[in-house]
N, C-alpha and C positions, 0 to 999 in steps of 0.2 A: 440801090440803098442810099439812104440819106445819113451820112456818116458826119459825126462831130469829133473833132481831134482837139484834145484839150491838152495844152503844153504847159509846163511849169518848171522854167529855168531861168535865171537871170542873165547868162551869157548867152549872147545872140549869135555868137561864132564858135560855140562849143559843140561837143559831142551829142549833147541832147538835142540841139537844134537840128543836127544832121540826122538825128534818130526821126525827129518829127517830119522833116523834110522826105526822108526816105519813106516813111508810113504814107504821107500824102501822095507821093509819086505812085506807089503801090497801089493805093486806092483809086486813084485816077486812071491808071492803067486798067483796073478791073471793071471801069465803067461807072464807078460810084460817083455821087455828088458829094463833095466835101466842103465842110465849114470849119475853120480853124479859129480856136480861141487861144491865143497866146498870152496867158495872164500877166506875165510881166510887161510884155510889149504894150498891152492895153492899159497897164497901170491899174490893174484890179486890186483894189483895197481888201486886204484878209479879213480885217477885224470888223464885226457885226457892231454896227451903230446902236445907240439907245433907242432911237425911233425905229429901228428894225425889230428889236427885241420886243418893244411895246406893240407893234404891229404883228408880230409873229403868229399870235393866236386869234387875228381878226380876219375878217373876210378879204383884206388886201394886204398880205403879208409882205408884199414886195413894195419897197418905197424908193428904190435906186433905178434908174433908167438902164445902167450897165448891167446891173442883176437881172432886170427884165430881159434884156437882150439874150443874156445867157439861158435863162429859163425859156424863152422862146425857141432858141436853137435847140436845147436839149429836149423839149416836148416835141420837135419835129423830127428828131433823128430815130433811125432804126438801130444804129450802131454808135456807139460811144468809145473813142480810143483815148486813153490817157498815156501821155508821154511825160516821164519825170524822173528825176533821180531820186533814189531812197536814201535819205538823211535820218540819222538816228533810227535806222529800222522802221521809218514811217514816211508818212506824205510831207513834202515841203509845207511850210506854214501857208503859203499862198494857195496852195490846192485844197489844204484842209479848210481854209476861210471860204473858198469858192462852193465846197460842199455845204459848208454852214449857212451861207447866205443865199444859195440858189436852191437846195433842196428843202423847200419849205411846204408847210400844208398848202395844197391846192397845186402843187408842182409835182413833187416826190411822192406825196401820200395825202390822203383825205382821212378826216376822222369821223367815224361814224360808231354808234354804239360802243365807244370807249375804246375801240381796237383801231389801229392804223389801217387802211388798205392801200395797196400799190398804186401810185399815181402815175408812173413812168411806164405802163404797159405797153407803149409804144417801142420801148427799147428791147430788141431780142438777143442782142450781142455786146458784150463788154469785152474790150482788149486792153491789157496793160503792157506797157512797153516800159521798163525801168532798168536802171544801172545800180549795182550795189558796189559799196566800197568793200565789203566784207563777202566772205565765202557764202555758198549755199547753206552749209551745216550752220554758220553762225547766225545767218539771217533766220532759219529756222528755229534756233534756239531761242532768239529773241522775239519770236511770234510773228515776224514780218507784217507789222501792223498795217503798213499801207496796202498790200496786197490783200489783207483779211477786210480792210475798209472797202475796197471796190469789189471783191470777188464774193463777200458774203454780205455786208450790210447794205452796200448800194444794190446788190442784186435783188434783194429782198423787196424793194420798192418798184422793181422792174417786172417785165412780163414773166409768169411762172416758168416759162421754158427757156428764159435767156440763158445763153451760153457764154461762158467766160474762158478766155484764152489769155494765158501770161507768157510774156516773152522778156525773160530776165537775163542780164548779162552780170554775172557775179564777178567780184574782185577785179572791177575795172582798172585800178591803179596798176595792176600787175600785167595788164594785156599789152599785146604789141599793136601796131598799126594795122598788120595783117589780120589779127583777130577783131579789131574793131570794124575794119572794113568788110571782112566777113559776116559780120553781125548786122551791119548795114543793108547788105545784100540781102541776107536771110529775111529781114523786116519787110523790105519792100516785096519780095516774092511771095512771102505769106499773105501780106494783106492785099496783093493783087488777086489772090484766090479766094478772098471772102464772097 
């Protein structure tokens, strides 16, 4: 499989980076071809520009080469793996901005007869790897917006049989080094089996 790993965390030496690396190791062990987009490392700009918004409904909605590179990697992938921390029960701003700027008409969907049609039919699998400061119950109570965005909204523009798998680590601030290590091993093992 061709896999795109999208990572969104500013600390390059933190646990989220370790999760990203475990995912990549697992995928490579499983024989998959992996591309990594580290949004902070690449200096991805989250805010859509005025020129992008004006171009959004045109025949050429992408005006930034960095966004075009992301779109090219996304449209070539069979699987997309998101690695990020859940902040305020949602996606980090940089990841939400990536979705806003990359999932444009002609990439994520096409418009015909007034209804959007899926454009990412190449994507057959979505994987979410995230940490939460809160418990599972609190995350569900607050609707777990990041998970819903990926597992419902993004899935709607993918292949109709796209499978979504979620890998959460809840209440991370209360976990031990041993628990975090076990979670890293689990991620690597599970992604090796995709």
